[in-house]
Backbone as numpy.savetxt, mean C-alpha at the origin, in Angstrom:
# Nx Ny Nz CAx CAy CAz Cx Cy Cz
-5.62 -6.50 6.58 -6.30 -5.93 7.74 -5.34 -5.77 8.91
-4.35 -6.68 9.03 -3.44 -6.55 10.17 -2.62 -5.27 10.08
-2.29 -4.82 8.85 -1.56 -3.55 8.72 -2.44 -2.39 9.15
-3.72 -2.43 8.79 -4.63 -1.36 9.20 -4.76 -1.33 10.72
-4.97 -2.49 11.32 -5.07 -2.56 12.79 -3.81 -2.01 13.44
-2.64 -2.46 12.94 -1.38 -2.03 13.53 -1.22 -0.51 13.41
-1.55 0.03 12.24 -1.36 1.47 12.03 -2.31 2.29 12.91
-3.55 1.86 13.02 -4.51 2.60 13.86 -4.10 2.51 15.32
-3.76 1.33 15.79 -3.31 1.20 17.18 -2.06 2.03 17.43
-1.12 2.00 16.49 0.11 2.77 16.65 -0.14 4.26 16.69
-1.04 4.74 15.83 -1.34 6.18 15.83 -2.06 6.61 17.10
-3.00 5.81 17.55 -3.68 6.16 18.80 -2.66 6.19 19.93
-1.75 5.23 19.95 -0.71 5.20 20.97 0.14 6.47 20.93
0.51 6.92 19.74 1.35 8.11 19.60 0.60 9.40 19.91
-0.65 9.47 19.49 -1.37 10.75 19.51 -2.36 10.88 20.68
-2.52 9.86 21.49 -3.60 9.84 22.47 -3.53 10.95 23.50
-4.69 11.35 24.01 -6.03 11.00 23.54 -6.28 11.66 22.18
-6.99 10.93 21.30 -7.13 11.41 19.93 -8.51 11.08 19.38
-9.03 12.03 18.61 -10.31 11.82 17.91 -10.09 10.91 16.71
-11.09 10.14 16.35 -11.03 9.32 15.15 -10.75 10.16 13.92
-11.30 11.37 13.87 -11.07 12.27 12.73 -9.58 12.54 12.56
-8.87 12.75 13.67 -7.43 13.05 13.58 -6.63 11.82 13.15
-7.06 10.62 13.57 -6.40 9.39 13.12 -6.58 9.27 11.61
-7.80 9.47 11.13 -8.09 9.39 9.69 -7.28 10.42 8.91
-7.26 11.65 9.40 -6.53 12.72 8.71 -5.04 12.41 8.64
-4.49 11.87 9.73 -3.06 11.54 9.74 -2.76 10.43 8.74
-3.57 9.38 8.72 -3.34 8.28 7.78 -3.46 8.76 6.34
-4.42 9.64 6.07 -4.56 10.18 4.70 -3.39 11.08 4.34
-2.85 11.80 5.32 -1.69 12.65 5.03 -0.46 11.81 4.70
-0.44 10.57 5.17 0.63 9.63 4.86 0.38 8.91 3.54
-0.80 9.10 2.94 -1.23 8.35 1.74 -1.24 6.85 2.01
-1.61 6.48 3.23 -1.62 5.07 3.62 -2.63 4.26 2.83
-3.59 4.94 2.22 -4.56 4.22 1.38 -3.88 3.65 0.15
-2.79 4.26 -0.30 -2.10 3.80 -1.50 -1.08 2.70 -1.22
-0.30 2.83 -0.15 0.78 1.88 0.07 0.51 0.86 1.17
-0.51 1.09 1.99 -0.80 0.12 3.05 -2.24 -0.40 2.97
-2.95 0.02 1.93 -4.33 -0.41 1.71 -5.23 -0.08 2.90
-4.95 1.05 3.56 -5.81 1.53 4.65 -6.90 2.38 3.99
-8.09 1.84 3.92 -9.19 2.53 3.24 -9.79 3.59 4.16
-9.88 4.84 3.68 -10.40 5.92 4.53 -11.77 5.61 5.14
-12.64 4.96 4.37 -13.98 4.66 4.87 -14.01 3.60 5.95
-12.93 2.86 6.12 -12.91 1.78 7.12 -12.31 2.20 8.45
-11.76 3.39 8.54 -11.02 3.80 9.74 -11.94 3.93 10.95
-13.09 4.60 10.78 -14.00 4.77 11.93 -14.55 3.41 12.38
-14.88 2.55 11.42 -15.35 1.21 11.76 -14.27 0.45 12.54
-13.02 0.55 12.07 -11.92 -0.14 12.74 -11.73 0.40 14.15
-11.84 1.71 14.34 -11.72 2.28 15.69 -12.79 1.71 16.62
-14.04 1.66 16.14 -15.12 1.12 16.97 -14.89 -0.36 17.28
-14.44 -1.12 16.28 -14.20 -2.55 16.48 -13.06 -2.77 17.48
-11.99 -1.98 17.36 -10.88 -2.10 18.30 -11.32 -1.75 19.72
-12.24 -0.79 19.83 -12.77 -0.45 21.15 -13.63 -1.60 21.69
-14.45 -2.21 20.82 -15.27 -3.36 21.23 -14.40 -4.53 21.69
-13.24 -4.68 21.06 -12.33 -5.77 21.41 -11.50 -5.46 22.66
-11.65 -4.25 23.20 -10.90 -3.86 24.40 -9.48 -3.42 24.12
-9.16 -3.14 22.86 -7.81 -2.70 22.50 -7.69 -1.18 22.55
-8.81 -0.50 22.40 -8.90 0.95 22.57 -9.98 1.22 23.61
-9.88 2.41 24.21 -10.88 2.84 25.18 -11.45 4.17 24.69
-12.78 4.25 24.68 -13.43 5.52 24.36 -13.36 6.39 25.61
-12.68 7.53 25.48 -12.48 8.42 26.62 -13.64 9.38 26.75
-14.10 9.91 25.61 -15.20 10.89 25.64 -15.82 10.96 24.25
-17.07 11.39 24.22 -17.76 11.68 22.98 -18.35 13.06 23.14
-18.06 13.93 22.18 -18.56 15.30 22.27 -19.15 15.71 20.93
-20.09 16.62 21.00 -20.70 17.13 19.77 -20.76 18.64 19.87
-20.29 19.29 18.81 -20.31 20.74 18.76 -21.28 21.16 17.66
-22.34 21.86 18.05 -23.32 22.33 17.08 -23.93 21.18 16.30
-24.04 21.38 15.00 -24.65 20.37 14.12 -23.62 19.37 13.59
-22.38 19.52 14.01 -21.34 18.59 13.54 -21.58 17.20 14.10
-21.05 16.17 13.39 -21.18 14.81 13.94 -20.43 14.68 15.26
-20.90 13.78 16.10 -20.23 13.53 17.38 -18.82 13.02 17.14
-17.89 13.44 17.99 -16.50 13.01 17.90 -16.14 12.21 19.14
-15.60 11.03 18.91 -15.18 10.17 20.01 -13.66 10.27 20.14
-13.21 10.39 21.38 -11.80 10.43 21.69 -11.38 9.06 22.19
-10.22 8.57 21.69 -9.74 7.22 22.03 -8.38 7.27 22.71
-8.15 6.27 23.54 -6.84 5.96 24.10 -6.60 4.47 23.92
-5.34 4.09 23.91 -5.01 2.67 23.77 -5.00 2.02 25.16
-5.42 0.77 25.22 -5.41 0.02 26.48 -4.11 -0.80 26.54
-3.80 -1.35 27.70 -2.62 -2.24 27.77 -2.72 -3.40 26.77
-3.92 -3.97 26.61 -4.09 -5.05 25.62 -3.86 -4.52 24.21
-4.26 -3.28 23.97 -4.03 -2.66 22.66 -2.55 -2.44 22.39
-1.80 -2.05 23.41 -0.35 -1.90 23.24 0.30 -3.24 22.92
-0.14 -4.29 23.61 0.39 -5.62 23.32 0.08 -6.05 21.89
-1.16 -5.81 21.46 -1.57 -6.16 20.09 -0.76 -5.36 19.06
-0.58 -4.07 19.33 0.22 -3.23 18.44 1.63 -3.79 18.29
2.27 -4.09 19.41 3.64 -4.60 19.37 3.72 -5.96 18.67
2.73 -6.82 18.89 2.69 -8.13 18.22 2.57 -7.95 16.71
1.61 -7.11 16.29 1.41 -6.87 14.85 2.63 -6.19 14.23
3.19 -5.22 14.93 4.36 -4.50 14.43 5.50 -5.46 14.17
5.78 -6.31 15.13 6.89 -7.26 14.98 6.59 -8.29 13.89
5.35 -8.74 13.80 5.00 -9.71 12.75 5.22 -9.07 11.37
4.80 -7.84 11.20 4.95 -7.18 9.90 6.41 -6.86 9.58
7.23 -6.67 10.60 8.65 -6.44 10.37 9.37 -7.72 9.97
9.04 -8.84 10.62 9.82 -10.06 10.47 9.26 -11.04 9.45
8.02 -10.88 9.07 7.38 -11.82 8.15 7.32 -11.23 6.75
7.82 -11.96 5.78 7.72 -11.51 4.39 6.31 -11.80 3.91
5.60 -10.76 3.53 4.22 -10.89 3.11 4.08 -10.18 1.78
4.06 -10.96 0.71 3.97 -10.38 -0.62 2.50 -10.07 -0.91
2.18 -8.80 -1.13 0.78 -8.45 -1.38 0.32 -8.95 -2.74
-0.97 -9.26 -2.86 -1.47 -9.68 -4.18 -1.28 -8.55 -5.19
-0.95 -8.92 -6.40 -0.74 -7.93 -7.46 -1.64 -8.29 -8.64
-2.69 -7.51 -8.88 -3.59 -7.81 -9.98 -2.89 -7.88 -11.33
-1.80 -7.14 -11.49 -1.05 -7.20 -12.74 -0.54 -8.62 -12.99
-0.04 -9.29 -11.95 0.47 -10.65 -12.13 -0.63 -11.61 -12.53
-1.84 -11.37 -12.04 -2.98 -12.20 -12.46 -3.20 -12.04 -13.96
-3.16 -10.81 -14.45 -3.34 -10.55 -15.88 -2.16 -11.11 -16.68
-0.94 -10.95 -16.15 0.25 -11.41 -16.86 0.25 -12.92 -17.03
-0.40 -13.64 -16.12 -0.43 -15.10 -16.24 -1.18 -15.54 -17.51
-1.93 -14.65 -18.13 -2.62 -14.94 -19.38 -1.99 -14.18 -20.55
-0.69 -13.97 -20.49 0.04 -13.27 -21.55 -0.29 -13.79 -22.94
-0.33 -15.09 -23.16 -0.60 -15.59 -24.52 -1.99 -15.22 -25.05
-2.89 -14.77 -24.20 -4.24 -14.40 -24.65 -4.27 -13.05 -25.36
-3.22 -12.26 -25.20 -3.16 -10.94 -25.86 -2.32 -11.02 -27.14
-2.68 -10.25 -28.15 -1.78 -10.15 -29.30 -0.43 -9.60 -28.82
0.65 -10.06 -29.43 2.00 -9.66 -29.01 2.17 -8.13 -29.01
1.68 -7.48 -30.04 1.83 -6.02 -30.13 1.16 -5.34 -28.93
-0.03 -5.81 -28.57 -0.75 -5.21 -27.45 -0.03 -5.48 -26.13
0.46 -6.71 -25.94 1.16 -7.05 -24.70 2.41 -6.19 -24.54
3.18 -6.04 -25.60 4.39 -5.22 -25.53 4.03 -3.76 -25.26
2.98 -3.27 -25.94 2.56 -1.87 -25.74 2.09 -1.66 -24.30
1.36 -2.63 -23.74 0.89 -2.51 -22.36 2.06 -2.46 -21.39
3.08 -3.29 -21.63 4.26 -3.28 -20.77 5.02 -1.96 -20.87
5.13 -1.44 -22.08 5.81 -0.14 -22.26 5.00 0.98 -21.59
3.67 0.88 -21.66 2.82 1.87 -20.98 3.00 1.79 -19.47
3.04 0.57 -18.96 3.27 0.38 -17.52 4.61 0.98 -17.12
5.64 0.75 -17.94 6.96 1.32 -17.65 6.91 2.84 -17.64
6.16 3.43 -18.58 6.04 4.89 -18.64 5.32 5.42 -17.40
4.28 4.72 -16.97 3.57 5.13 -15.75 4.47 5.02 -14.53
5.24 3.95 -14.47 6.19 3.79 -13.36 7.23 4.89 -13.37
7.71 5.24 -14.55 8.71 6.31 -14.67 8.14 7.64 -14.18
6.89 7.94 -14.55 6.26 9.18 -14.09 6.13 9.18 -12.57
5.71 8.05 -12.01 5.61 7.95 -10.56 6.96 8.06 -9.88
7.97 7.47 -10.50 9.33 7.54 -9.97 9.83 8.98 -9.95
9.56 9.72 -11.01 9.96 11.14 -11.06 9.25 11.95 -9.99
7.97 11.64 -9.76 7.22 12.33 -8.72 7.78 12.01 -7.34
8.10 10.73 -7.11 8.69 10.34 -5.81 10.05 11.00 -5.61
10.85 11.04 -6.66 12.18 11.65 -6.54 12.05 13.14 -6.22
11.08 13.81 -6.85 10.87 15.24 -6.56 10.41 15.43 -5.11
9.53 14.56 -4.65 9.07 14.65 -3.26 10.22 14.39 -2.29
11.04 13.39 -2.61 12.17 13.04 -1.74 13.17 14.18 -1.63
13.30 14.98 -2.68 14.26 16.09 -2.69 13.64 17.41 -2.23
12.37 17.41 -1.88 11.67 18.66 -1.57 11.90 19.14 -0.14
11.50 20.37 0.09 11.55 20.94 1.44 10.61 20.18 2.37
9.51 19.69 1.82 8.53 18.92 2.60 9.21 17.75 3.29
10.09 17.05 2.55 10.76 15.88 3.09 11.69 16.25 4.24
12.26 17.42 4.20 13.20 17.84 5.25 12.52 17.98 6.60
11.18 18.12 6.60 10.45 18.26 7.86 9.95 16.91 8.39
10.27 15.83 7.68 9.78 14.49 8.06 10.89 13.69 8.75
10.49 12.69 9.55 11.51 11.80 10.15 12.31 11.11 9.05
13.55 10.79 9.32 14.45 10.23 8.32 13.92 8.94 7.71
13.18 8.14 8.48 12.69 6.88 7.93 11.64 7.09 6.83
11.02 8.25 6.78 10.09 8.54 5.68 10.88 8.61 4.37
12.03 9.24 4.41 12.91 9.28 3.23 13.39 7.90 2.83
13.68 7.07 3.81 14.10 5.70 3.52 12.98 4.92 2.86
11.73 5.18 3.26 10.58 4.53 2.61 10.51 4.94 1.15
10.75 6.21 0.88 10.76 6.68 -0.51 11.85 5.97 -1.31
13.01 5.76 -0.69 14.09 5.03 -1.38 13.63 3.63 -1.77
12.93 2.95 -0.86 12.44 1.60 -1.14 11.43 1.63 -2.28
10.47 2.56 -2.23 9.46 2.65 -3.29 10.11 2.94 -4.65
11.11 3.82 -4.63 11.78 4.16 -5.89 12.57 2.97 -6.43
13.23 2.22 -5.56 13.97 1.04 -6.00 13.02 0.00 -6.60
11.88 -0.20 -5.97 10.89 -1.14 -6.50 10.37 -0.68 -7.86
10.09 0.61 -7.98 9.58 1.14 -9.24 10.62 1.00 -10.35
11.89 1.28 -10.02 12.96 1.13 -11.02 13.08 -0.32 -11.48
13.01 -1.26 -10.54 13.11 -2.68 -10.90 11.92 -3.10 -11.76
10.73 -2.70 -11.38 9.52 -3.04 -12.14 9.59 -2.44 -13.55
10.02 -1.18 -13.64 10.12 -0.51 -14.92 11.13 -1.22 -15.84
12.28 -1.57 -15.32 13.29 -2.27 -16.11 12.80 -3.63 -16.59
12.11 -4.35 -15.71 11.55 -5.66 -16.08 10.54 -5.50 -17.20
9.65 -4.52 -17.11 8.63 -4.30 -18.16 9.29 -4.08 -19.51
10.32 -3.24 -19.54 10.98 -2.94 -20.81 11.71 -4.16 -21.37
12.37 -4.93 -20.50 13.06 -6.14 -20.97 12.08 -7.16 -21.53
10.97 -7.38 -20.85 9.99 -8.36 -21.31 9.31 -7.87 -22.59
9.03 -6.58 -22.69 8.45 -6.04 -23.93 9.37 -6.32 -25.11
10.68 -6.13 -24.92 11.64 -6.41 -26.00 11.62 -7.89 -26.37
11.53 -8.77 -25.39 11.52 -10.21 -25.66 10.25 -10.60 -26.42
9.13 -9.99 -26.05 7.88 -10.26 -26.76 7.98 -9.78 -28.21
8.50 -8.56 -28.38 8.62 -7.99 -29.73 9.61 -8.77 -30.60
10.59 -9.42 -29.98 11.57 -10.19 -30.75 10.98 -11.51 -31.25
9.79 -11.86 -30.76 9.16 -13.09 -31.19 9.52 -14.30 -30.34
10.19 -14.07 -29.21 10.56 -15.18 -28.33 9.31 -16.00 -28.00
9.44 -17.32 -28.08 8.30 -18.20 -27.84 7.86 -18.13 -26.39
6.56 -18.17 -26.20 6.00 -18.19 -24.85 6.06 -19.58 -24.22
6.23 -20.60 -25.04 6.12 -21.98 -24.58 7.39 -22.77 -24.86
7.70 -23.73 -23.98 8.87 -24.58 -24.22 8.59 -25.55 -25.36
9.66 -26.11 -25.96 9.47 -27.09 -27.03 8.58 -28.24 -26.55
7.67 -28.67 -27.41 6.80 -29.78 -27.10 5.53 -29.41 -26.36
5.39 -28.14 -25.99 4.17 -27.70 -25.32 3.04 -27.72 -26.34
1.82 -28.11 -25.94 0.72 -28.17 -26.92 0.59 -26.85 -27.68
0.65 -26.94 -29.00 0.64 -25.74 -29.85 -0.63 -24.96 -29.75
-1.73 -25.61 -29.44 -3.00 -24.90 -29.43 -3.37 -24.34 -28.05
-2.43 -24.41 -27.08 -2.73 -23.94 -25.74 -3.21 -22.49 -25.73
-2.54 -21.64 -26.51 -2.88 -20.21 -26.49 -4.23 -19.97 -27.11
-4.79 -20.94 -27.83 -6.09 -20.75 -28.46 -7.23 -21.21 -27.56
-6.94 -21.84 -26.44 -7.99 -22.36 -25.57 -8.67 -21.26 -24.80
């Protein structure tokens, strides 16, 4: 949630005065729902909550025809302080996001070896496809119109995908080779529990 708060406050600060619709559209154009877990349906609620907390100020609400009312927001001095606090915390604090795959991987012995290896190879193939898509985007004309740090973000995502893909393939090979999941002396029936 702190990333969502920081991003909304930061965008309002950059774009103000700004409608909630424009904040939502900008975050979706960044695909922030995929890499920052900013859920599109939560943006309007977050804007209202930030305004209730005194971090944003509602400047105006207007309605054109039968369209829904649009509220325009500006950031308050307290909102700027909160943005800067969250921004610095997210820069300096290592925060490893939960990974549902790791939860499943912790039960590796519960899957037949063939299925576990096949799942890892499938994950590697999916990562490779995503990596190719990111590389194409990074080399596209679209990227040339973006700030340089957007390209650096793509480099980070691609490096992570390459590392994850390589790990999947190495572990799949170890599983297929019959490498034991357990150290010597570990209860033999553990995998059957």
